[in-house]
Every structure is written in structure tokens, then in C-alpha cells.
C-alpha positions in Angstrom: 130.8 150.8 109.9 129.8 154.4 110.5 129.7 155.7 114.1 129.1 159.2 115.4 131.4 160.7 117.9 131.3 164.1 119.5 134.1 166.6 119.9 134.2 167.2 123.6 135.6 170.0 125.8 139.3 170.4 125.1 139.0 168.9 121.6 138.8 165.4 122.9 137.1 162.5 121.2 135.9 159.4 123.0 136.2 156.2 120.9 133.2 154.0 121.0 133.8 150.6 122.8 133.3 148.8 119.4 136.2 150.7 117.9 138.4 150.1 120.9 137.6 146.3 120.7 138.0 146.1 116.9 141.4 147.7 117.0 142.4 145.8 120.1 143.4 149.1 121.8 144.5 149.5 125.4 144.7 152.5 127.5 147.9 154.4 126.8 148.2 153.0 123.2 149.5 155.4 120.6 147.2 156.2 117.7 148.2 157.6 114.3 145.8 160.1 112.8 146.1 160.7 109.0 144.2 163.2 106.9 143.4 161.7 103.5 141.4 163.8 101.0 139.5 165.6 103.7 138.9 162.4 105.8 140.3 161.4 109.1 141.9 157.9 109.2 142.7 156.6 112.7 145.1 153.6 113.1 146.9 152.1 116.0 150.7 152.4 115.9 150.8 148.6 115.7 148.8 148.7 112.5 151.1 151.3 111.0 154.2 149.4 112.0 152.9 146.1 110.6 152.0 147.8 107.3 155.5 149.4 106.9 157.2 146.1 107.8 155.1 144.1 105.3 155.8 146.7 102.6 159.5 146.4 103.0 159.5 142.6 103.4 158.9 142.3 99.7 161.6 140.6 97.6 162.5 143.8 95.7 163.7 145.3 99.0 165.8 142.3 100.2 169.3 143.3 100.8 168.6 147.0 101.2 169.5 147.0 104.9 172.8 145.3 104.3 173.5 147.8 101.4 172.6 150.8 103.6 174.9 149.5 106.4 177.8 149.0 103.9 177.3 152.5 102.6 177.3 154.0 106.1 180.5 152.0 107.0 182.2 153.2 103.9 181.2 156.8 104.7 182.5 156.4 108.3 185.9 155.1 107.0 186.2 158.1 104.6 185.8 160.5 107.5 
């Protein structure tokens, strides 16, 4: 999908209703803007959070949280 938007006064963009609907955005939602190879990628904070959660839910990361907590406790005991 390719849509045109105009940079308004004060450097503001208005998202077309189709984009708001597709991303299930609501007024006040936080969006994350990423620059990738000269392109602008706009995602909802929910999308970014879900992507991070799914990345670290993989088997190779299991036990990392417990390991990190154990390391922090050991450091606290040494202090």
C-alpha cells in the first residue's frame, strides 16, 4: 500500500484513516518511527513490544531471565 501524506505546519503528519484502522491505533497511542536505509518505518508501540517479546520467547533464550536475576543477586551479595 502506498499513500501520500503531507508535512503540515509544525512538521506534523496526519495519518490517513486506512492506516489508523490497519494499525488499530487510538488517539494518544505511542508510535515508533525508525529510519531504515533512507526509509521511514512507522509502527505502533504494541507492534514493537510484541516483536521483542516473540524474539526472546525462542528456546535459545529460555532461562536467560533467571540467569540474569541470579547474576544480579550475586553482585548485590558481593557489595
